[in-house]
Backbone as CSV, one residue per row, in Angstrom:
resi,resn,N_x,N_y,N_z,CA_x,CA_y,CA_z,C_x,C_y,C_z
1,LEU,108.744,17.326,183.355,108.068,17.162,182.031,108.850,16.426,181.245
2,PRO,109.766,16.661,180.933,111.068,15.548,179.980,110.434,14.063,179.945
3,SER,110.102,13.616,181.281,109.412,12.114,181.360,108.264,12.313,180.666
4,CYS,107.321,13.452,180.324,106.402,13.428,179.874,106.352,12.988,178.460
5,ALA,107.436,13.548,177.745,107.774,13.687,176.401,108.107,12.090,175.947
6,LEU,108.852,11.012,176.730,109.094,9.997,175.664,107.245,9.238,175.671
7,PRO,106.396,9.042,176.705,105.272,8.334,176.184,104.649,9.158,174.988
8,GLN,104.708,10.185,174.735,103.793,10.966,173.557,104.528,10.786,172.644
9,VAL,106.226,10.662,172.525,107.046,10.184,170.988,106.424,8.734,170.936
10,ALA,106.537,7.933,171.647,106.468,6.496,171.672,104.976,6.156,170.738
11,ALA,104.061,6.842,171.484,102.684,6.555,171.028,102.504,7.435,169.482
12,LEU,103.258,8.709,169.077,103.137,9.206,168.153,103.851,8.147,167.189
13,GLU,105.328,7.422,167.482,105.672,6.818,166.788,104.814,5.038,166.112
14,ARG,103.974,5.126,167.182,103.481,3.957,166.955,102.302,4.498,166.144
15,GLN,101.705,5.233,166.676,100.494,5.798,165.340,100.729,5.945,163.587
16,ILE,102.182,6.425,163.849,102.440,6.274,162.148,102.730,5.137,161.485
17,PHE,102.994,4.085,162.303,103.059,2.846,161.908,102.212,2.130,161.549
18,ASP,101.195,2.262,162.989,99.478,1.611,162.709,99.000,2.150,160.894
19,PHE,99.284,3.486,160.792,98.539,4.388,159.951,99.200,3.516,158.300
20,LEU,100.437,3.799,158.548,100.827,2.678,157.413,100.695,1.564,157.161
21,GLY,99.975,0.619,158.156,99.698,-1.011,157.551,98.338,-0.820,158.178
22,TYR,97.269,0.592,158.081,95.817,0.718,158.073,95.383,-0.102,158.948
23,GLN,95.837,-0.259,160.610,95.579,-0.820,161.266,94.558,-0.176,162.293
24,TRP,93.015,-0.170,162.010,92.110,0.947,162.738,92.176,0.635,164.131
25,ALA,91.836,-0.751,164.448,92.098,-0.620,165.834,92.958,0.071,166.937
26,PRO,93.978,-0.211,166.505,95.392,0.642,166.910,95.357,2.143,166.936
27,ILE,95.043,2.219,165.633,95.149,3.871,165.226,94.326,4.340,166.552
28,LEU,92.876,3.800,166.691,91.917,4.375,167.597,92.166,4.477,168.942
29,ALA,93.193,3.537,169.066,93.582,3.231,170.756,94.811,4.129,171.028
30,ASN,95.519,4.212,170.365,96.811,5.303,170.188,95.946,6.613,170.199
31,PHE,95.180,7.009,169.299,94.669,8.768,169.501,94.237,8.741,170.725
32,LEU,93.218,7.765,171.676,93.081,8.200,172.831,94.201,8.241,173.490
33,HIS,95.136,7.279,173.518,96.030,7.276,174.388,96.804,8.715,173.961
34,ILE,96.864,9.152,173.236,97.592,10.459,173.077,97.127,11.645,173.647
35,MET,95.627,11.247,173.460,94.850,12.756,174.113,94.965,12.503,175.810
36,ALA,95.265,11.097,176.246,95.016,10.723,177.661,96.439,11.597,178.281
37,VAL,97.697,11.359,177.326,98.681,11.861,177.583,98.928,13.234,178.003
38,ILE,97.753,13.601,176.993,98.038,15.765,176.635,96.958,15.655,178.295
39,LEU,96.246,14.935,178.385,95.300,15.257,180.304,96.164,15.225,181.022
40,GLY,97.265,14.331,181.392,97.956,13.758,182.250,99.064,15.119,182.271
41,ILE,99.714,15.673,180.996,100.432,16.457,181.002,99.787,17.766,181.920
42,PHE,98.547,18.002,181.567,97.880,19.155,181.889,97.574,19.370,183.306
43,GLY,97.048,18.379,183.810,97.128,17.883,185.132,98.183,18.284,186.097
44,THR,99.637,17.808,185.434,100.773,17.998,186.010,100.998,19.332,186.035
45,VAL,100.743,20.099,185.219,101.332,21.686,184.594,100.219,22.235,185.476
46,GLN,98.997,22.445,185.890,97.910,22.732,186.581,97.511,22.439,187.952
47,TYR,98.032,21.194,188.440,97.852,20.618,189.757,96.459,20.101,189.504
48,ARG,96.031,19.729,189.035,95.304,19.204,188.891,94.709,17.538,189.069
49,SER,94.566,17.071,189.963,95.092,15.771,190.073,93.938,14.697,189.897
50,ARG,92.622,15.433,189.556,91.514,14.885,188.860,91.765,14.068,187.352
51,TYR,92.784,15.116,186.651,93.327,14.830,185.095,94.115,13.640,185.418
52,LEU,95.036,14.042,186.477,95.681,13.162,187.048,95.260,11.571,187.246
53,MET,94.025,11.269,188.104,93.762,10.015,188.452,93.005,9.506,186.943
54,MET,92.363,10.720,186.018,91.720,9.598,184.779,93.160,9.305,183.742
55,TYR,94.347,10.073,183.952,95.224,9.284,183.345,95.564,8.178,183.765
56,ALA,96.022,7.379,184.995,95.976,6.385,185.956,95.045,5.352,185.583
57,VAL,93.912,5.506,185.524,92.631,4.733,184.905,93.174,4.690,183.744
58,TRP,93.300,5.573,182.694,93.456,5.293,181.694,94.493,4.140,181.245
59,LEU,95.435,4.227,181.894,97.068,3.656,181.791,96.735,2.372,182.019
60,VAL,95.891,1.844,183.118,95.014,0.346,183.325,94.553,-0.045,181.930
61,LEU,93.825,0.436,181.551,93.060,0.065,180.113,94.263,0.114,179.199
62,TRP,95.246,1.178,179.036,96.343,0.959,178.031,97.210,-0.432,177.974
63,VAL,96.998,-0.949,179.332,98.091,-1.773,179.487,97.710,-3.099,179.308
64,GLY,95.984,-2.917,179.328,95.197,-4.540,179.073,95.457,-4.397,177.552
65,TRP,95.349,-3.313,176.572,95.321,-3.422,175.360,96.435,-3.898,174.928
66,ASN,97.402,-3.420,175.201,98.703,-3.475,175.050,99.124,-5.051,175.313
67,ALA,98.679,-5.488,176.127,99.033,-7.284,176.854,98.156,-7.722,175.838
68,PHE,96.679,-7.430,175.409,95.982,-7.904,173.972,97.181,-8.434,172.729
69,ILE,97.468,-7.271,172.453,98.227,-7.108,171.170,99.319,-8.182,171.244
70,ILE,99.938,-7.970,172.432,100.917,-9.362,172.669,100.442,-10.517,172.425
71,CYS,99.148,-10.635,172.845,98.778,-12.227,172.871,98.549,-12.358,171.346
72,PHE,97.657,-11.318,170.669,96.949,-11.205,169.341,98.632,-11.928,168.595
73,TYR,99.581,-11.085,168.582,100.801,-11.551,167.590,101.392,-12.480,167.926
74,LEU,101.372,-13.197,169.185,101.608,-14.490,169.271,100.931,-15.604,169.502
75,GLU,99.763,-15.312,169.042,98.764,-16.074,168.728,98.739,-16.951,170.093
76,VAL,98.289,-16.292,170.933,98.114,-17.169,172.354,96.577,-17.787,172.407
77,GLY,96.073,-19.043,172.994,95.029,-19.178,172.981,94.624,-19.485,171.668
78,ARG,93.148,-18.693,171.726,92.555,-19.222,170.137,92.744,-17.776,169.225
79,LEU,93.784,-16.944,169.154,93.841,-15.916,168.680,94.494,-16.321,167.096
80,SER,94.048,-15.839,166.393,95.086,-16.316,165.070,95.109,-14.803,164.200
81,GLN,96.388,-14.595,163.358,96.810,-13.770,162.466,95.828,-14.132,161.055
82,ASP,95.938,-15.040,160.975,95.147,-15.702,159.494,93.870,-15.761,159.360
83,ARG,92.896,-15.758,160.589,91.938,-15.843,160.508,90.930,-14.207,161.380
84,ASP,91.754,-13.801,161.732,91.164,-12.856,162.731,91.919,-11.586,162.350
85,PHE,90.527,-10.490,162.079,91.184,-9.404,161.280,90.945,-8.008,162.117
86,ILE,91.087,-8.473,163.850,90.512,-7.651,164.499,91.348,-6.191,164.723
87,MET,92.268,-6.261,163.982,92.951,-4.949,163.849,93.015,-4.225,162.991
88,THR,92.296,-4.768,161.985,91.477,-3.604,160.828,90.029,-3.367,161.113
89,PHE,89.294,-4.156,162.337,87.978,-3.923,162.099,87.325,-4.761,161.417
90,ASN,87.809,-6.140,160.546,87.398,-6.890,159.840,86.696,-6.118,158.243
91,THR,87.639,-5.297,158.095,87.372,-4.472,156.789,88.214,-4.263,155.832
92,SER,89.254,-5.195,156.015,90.624,-5.204,154.657,91.250,-6.658,155.426
93,LEU,92.079,-6.807,154.638,92.685,-8.056,155.039,94.354,-7.525,155.223
94,HIS,94.395,-6.257,155.329,95.867,-5.632,155.683,96.391,-5.819,156.942
95,ARG,97.603,-6.090,157.027,98.648,-6.518,157.937,99.433,-5.622,158.768
96,SER,100.145,-5.727,159.961,101.193,-5.126,160.295,102.345,-4.312,159.305
97,TRP,102.495,-3.210,159.191,103.110,-2.532,158.084,104.711,-3.120,158.294
98,TRP,105.404,-3.521,159.480,106.301,-4.591,159.649,106.515,-5.642,158.815
99,MET,105.523,-6.037,158.234,105.290,-7.393,157.786,106.029,-7.410,156.645
100,GLU,105.997,-6.302,155.753,106.794,-6.133,154.507,107.629,-5.291,154.386
101,ASN,108.086,-4.232,155.581,109.014,-3.560,155.816,109.971,-3.477,156.778
102,GLY,110.017,-4.656,157.734,110.809,-4.747,158.492,112.087,-5.091,158.530
103,PRO,112.945,-5.148,158.816,114.309,-4.772,158.821,114.903,-6.114,158.087
104,GLY,115.412,-6.062,156.962,115.797,-6.891,156.230,115.617,-8.066,155.363
105,CYS,113.788,-7.553,155.363,112.584,-8.372,154.583,112.987,-8.500,153.192
106,LEU,112.626,-9.244,152.338,112.608,-9.226,151.019,111.123,-9.609,150.516
107,VAL,110.447,-9.021,149.782,109.086,-9.265,149.347,109.383,-9.616,147.919
108,THR,108.597,-10.775,147.908,108.600,-11.231,146.454,107.092,-11.491,145.734
109,PRO,106.586,-10.643,145.090,105.055,-11.074,144.687,105.010,-12.282,144.031
110,VAL,103.774,-13.163,144.185,103.682,-14.685,143.679,102.741,-14.331,142.532
111,LEU,103.155,-14.768,141.355,102.016,-14.167,139.989,101.212,-15.294,139.904
112,ASN,100.242,-15.010,139.258,98.878,-16.172,138.813,98.733,-16.762,140.052
113,SER,98.361,-16.291,141.296,98.042,-17.020,142.203,96.110,-17.104,142.393
114,ASN,95.770,-18.172,142.849,94.469,-18.283,142.844,93.941,-17.928,144.174
115,LEU,94.950,-17.780,145.042,94.824,-17.604,146.684,94.036,-16.326,146.739
116,ALA,94.924,-15.136,145.769,94.172,-13.874,146.084,93.058,-13.432,145.691
117,PRO,92.363,-12.825,146.777,90.748,-12.061,146.457,91.058,-11.085,145.653
118,GLU,89.913,-10.488,145.056,89.980,-9.425,143.720,90.578,-8.317,144.572
119,ASP,91.596,-7.779,143.320,91.783,-6.538,143.669,93.042,-6.724,144.337
120,HIS,93.622,-7.768,144.978,94.729,-8.001,145.697,95.679,-9.067,145.159
121,HIS,96.795,-8.857,145.912,98.116,-9.809,145.426,98.529,-10.615,146.361
122,VAL,99.436,-12.004,146.234,100.161,-12.615,147.194,101.422,-12.437,147.186
123,ILE,102.126,-12.263,148.282,103.533,-12.026,148.127,103.935,-12.851,149.002
124,THR,105.550,-13.347,148.830,106.078,-14.099,150.099,107.129,-13.328,150.592
125,VAL,107.298,-13.208,151.888,108.467,-12.358,152.605,109.562,-13.105,153.442
126,SER,110.580,-13.241,153.001,112.032,-13.857,153.760,112.839,-12.943,153.702
127,GLY,113.650,-13.821,154.461,115.136,-13.094,154.918,114.910,-11.966,156.056
128,CYS,113.828,-11.701,156.669,113.661,-10.851,157.706,114.405,-10.795,159.106
129,LEU,115.461,-9.796,159.582,116.257,-10.027,160.568,115.747,-10.522,161.834
130,LEU,114.208,-9.573,162.106,113.244,-9.951,163.248,111.837,-9.789,162.474
131,ASP,111.177,-11.223,162.900,109.851,-11.118,162.343,108.823,-10.093,162.581
132,TYR,107.793,-9.735,161.988,106.746,-8.817,162.092,106.313,-8.497,163.620
133,GLN,105.818,-10.030,163.891,105.580,-10.587,165.208,106.111,-9.483,166.446
134,TYR,107.389,-10.150,166.447,107.945,-9.551,167.431,108.517,-8.020,167.259
135,ILE,108.532,-7.349,166.689,108.823,-5.961,166.204,107.285,-5.484,167.066
136,GLU,106.246,-6.093,166.711,104.741,-5.536,167.435,104.829,-5.894,168.642
137,VAL,105.217,-6.586,169.086,105.662,-7.169,170.757,106.147,-6.359,171.373
138,VAL,107.597,-6.106,170.940,108.655,-5.100,171.571,107.787,-3.975,171.620
139,SER,107.399,-3.499,170.672,106.387,-1.878,170.751,105.462,-2.263,172.071
140,SER,104.618,-3.164,171.674,103.518,-3.390,173.078,104.413,-3.257,174.320
141,ALA,105.545,-4.039,174.887,105.971,-4.070,175.917,106.665,-2.861,175.973
142,THR,107.054,-2.195,175.287,107.621,-1.125,175.395,106.330,0.025,176.035
143,GLN,105.408,0.040,175.475,104.283,0.921,175.888,103.724,0.441,177.198
144,ILE,103.873,-1.083,177.162,103.358,-1.443,178.946,104.275,-0.675,180.226
145,PHE,105.800,-0.734,179.599,106.847,-0.191,180.576,106.494,1.123,180.472
146,LEU,106.502,2.032,179.944,105.913,3.197,180.014,104.828,3.769,180.635
147,ALA,103.965,2.726,180.265,102.322,2.676,181.239,102.633,2.596,182.561
148,LEU,103.292,1.497,182.850,103.364,0.866,184.495,104.249,2.403,184.942
149,PHE,105.315,2.902,184.310,106.051,4.074,184.910,105.152,5.252,185.179
150,GLY,104.449,5.408,184.029,103.309,6.607,184.137,102.301,6.692,185.369
151,PHE,101.586,5.357,185.458,100.792,5.258,186.706,101.392,5.246,187.938
152,VAL,102.687,4.957,188.089,103.675,5.186,189.469,103.572,7.010,189.682
153,TYR,103.901,7.300,188.706,104.267,8.928,188.796,102.786,9.857,188.946
154,ALA,101.631,9.273,187.889,100.511,10.004,188.166,99.854,9.597,189.743
155,CYS,100.014,8.690,190.081,99.546,8.574,191.432,100.125,8.755,192.602
156,TYR,101.706,9.142,192.383,102.417,10.067,193.175,101.803,11.468,193.188
157,VAL,102.120,12.110,192.206,102.028,13.207,192.012,100.552,13.355,192.446
158,SER,99.123,12.914,192.201,98.047,12.735,192.496,97.801,13.295,193.637
159,LYS,98.747,12.319,194.656,98.679,12.295,195.702,99.262,13.550,196.383
160,VAL,100.480,13.835,196.012,101.138,15.018,196.390,100.192,16.505,196.133
161,PHE,99.480,16.523,195.226,98.512,17.366,194.817,97.601,17.797,195.815
162,LEU,96.956,16.353,196.197,95.702,16.466,197.100,96.072,16.692,198.699
163,GLU,97.534,16.369,198.961,97.971,16.675,200.179,98.098,18.021,199.977
164,GLU,98.770,18.849,199.330,98.929,20.092,199.424,97.657,20.926,199.591
165,GLU,96.469,20.500,198.902,95.117,21.081,198.843,94.506,20.803,200.021
166,ASP,94.972,19.973,200.990,94.617,19.640,202.334,94.931,20.534,203.182
167,SER,96.443,20.718,203.019,97.056,21.448,204.091,97.376,22.884,203.716
168,PHE,96.413,23.255,202.987,96.631,25.085,202.364,96.531,25.640,203.616
169,ASP,96.749,26.787,203.862,96.390,27.532,204.859,95.768,28.825,204.544
170,PHE,94.358,29.148,204.405,93.799,30.122,203.709,93.913,31.535,204.754
171,ILE,94.902,32.390,204.794,95.397,33.221,205.757,95.080,33.322,207.521
172,GLY,95.901,31.735,207.286,95.352,31.551,209.094,94.564,31.075,209.267
173,GLY,93.269,30.604,208.506,92.157,30.380,208.780,91.895,28.847,209.354
174,PHE,93.117,27.976,209.196,92.954,26.874,209.475,93.154,26.443,210.363
175,ASP,94.218,26.783,211.085,94.804,26.576,212.016,94.457,25.792,213.671
176,SER,95.075,25.345,214.134,94.236,24.335,214.956,93.329,25.030,216.035
177,TYR,93.723,26.351,216.363,93.285,26.812,217.494,91.979,27.814,216.957
178,GLY,91.668,27.439,215.634,90.461,28.319,215.353,90.880,29.870,214.849
179,TYR,89.915,30.555,214.212,90.161,31.972,213.653,90.191,33.019,214.987
180,GLN,90.743,33.627,215.112,90.890,34.546,215.804,90.859,36.160,215.629
181,ALA,90.430,36.528,215.772,90.414,38.481,214.976,91.465,39.101,215.350
182,PRO,92.431,39.868,214.968,93.229,40.588,215.668,92.434,41.226,216.364
183,GLN,93.406,41.685,217.844,92.874,42.771,218.897,93.681,44.038,218.513
184,LYS,92.282,44.924,218.815,92.563,46.588,218.535,93.562,47.148,219.422
185,THR,94.727,47.698,219.207,95.459,48.405,220.373,94.966,49.618,220.581
186,SER,95.139,49.801,221.767,94.495,51.131,222.806,94.708,52.607,221.842
187,HIS,95.713,52.887,221.022,95.812,54.170,220.371,94.991,54.317,219.126
188,LEU,94.413,52.776,218.744,93.497,53.093,217.396,92.356,52.973,217.773
189,GLN,91.674,53.036,219.195,90.474,52.789,219.319,90.301,53.986,219.201
190,LEU,88.640,54.316,218.519,87.960,55.668,218.998,87.596,56.045,220.348
191,GLN,87.870,57.411,220.164,87.760,57.956,221.834,86.812,59.242,221.396
192,PRO,85.539,59.063,221.804,84.794,60.383,221.739,85.054,61.503,222.181
193,LEU,84.642,62.541,221.205,85.262,64.066,221.396,83.926,64.664,221.941
194,TYR,84.735,65.737,222.772,83.655,66.627,223.716,84.172,68.094,223.032
195,THR,83.010,68.960,222.582,83.172,69.932,221.954,82.607,70.966,223.180
């Protein structure tokens, strides 16, 4: 079970930073992932192969989601962070928390800017040791790695559980010779009594 704790901790860490950045789509996906990890742990502890199979199916979707996040932050294809607010469901102009709070970042407000929408301010970010896009990409790549490990684990353990269910012997009832009732010995047979 210690290997189950690492995906849970990684998902919780990611959930915290997505909450700080008001990234609603990742918050929802992270919540579903945390629930799926809990189901996977429950399936392992309770020997339930169905829960493990559901967990494995979720991990396939999770890998797809994280691949999308990588493509989004690297602006692959037609994706653009400047015009697409997919991560906030188009409800706000918020960006990743790491944009302003990354390692070494210096945030400077731009005063009297006409570019700022109502109730917002424009900032410049400089001096970052690692741009926020790459922090998000590394986070998603880590999630993909953990999901691939979890997928192999879930498939293997589920297969073991299914084999154990198929080979379980109910009081000698599934042997290859069929069930045979125990024979009575002669001293246990009832004898008629004559008076």
